[in-house]
N, C-alpha and C positions, 0 to 999 in steps of 0.2 A: 201360439194361445194359451191365455192366463185362465188362471181359477174364475171361475163366477161369481165367486164369493165378493162382496165389496171390499173395496182395500186389499185384496189379495193380489200381489204381483208375480206369484210363483206360477212356473210354467206348469202346462198339463202334458201326461202323455199318455197314450193309450185311450182305450174305448171308454173309461169311467167317466173321463172330461173334469174332473175335479183334483185338486192337488191332495198330495198324500197326507198333510198335515191337515184339513178339512175331512178326508174321508175319514179318518179316526174319530169323528165327532158324529158321524152319520150312526144312527140307531142300526143295530145288529142284523134286524128283519129287514131293514131298508137296503143295507151292505149286500145281502143274499140275493134280495131282488134283484138291485143294479147290478151284481155280478150276472146272474143268471141272463138277463136280458141282454148286457152287453156282450156275453157270450154266444146267444141262441137267437137274439133279434135285433143285432147291432143296427141302430138307426131308424128302428122301426116306431111307430108308437107307444110302444108298452115300453121301450127301453128310454123314447123321451120322458114318458110320463115319469118313470121311477128316478131318473134323473132330476126333474123338477121336485120333486116328492124331496129327494135327498137336500138338493139346494135350499128349498123354504126350510126344512129342517134344522139347517144347519144356522142360516141366517136367523132363524128365531132362536137357537141358544146362544148366539153370539151376542143379539139383543138383550136376552134377560141377564146375560153377565154382565153385559156394559150397564143395564139398568140397575141392578143388584150394586155395583159399585159404584155408581153415581148417588143412590138412594141413600148409602150411610157411609161416607168416606172416612169417617172418624173410629167405624168400628172396626176392631181386630180383626184380623183374619186367620189368626192362628189360636189353637186351643189352648186353655190355660194351663199351667202344670198342676198336677193334682194335689199339690199342698196347698195349692190357692183356695 
C-alpha cells in the first residue's frame, strides 16, 4: 500500500496509513487524534474520519505551496542580507 497523498510513491507502514514525510505535515492536533484513534479504535469510523482529515489537510497544504510557487516564480525565496 502506498501513501494516499497524490503522486506519493512511498510505502505506508502501520496503522497511520500515511507516509512519514507527509505525516510530518499534518497539524499537531490532528496527529494526536490520528494516533489516538489508530491505537484505540483502529479501523473504526473515528479512525477513518481522522485519517481523512489528515489527508485533506496535507493535500491542501501541498496545493497551497504549489500555487504560491506558480503564482510568482520570479520572486526570491530567500531573505535579503541585513545590509541590503
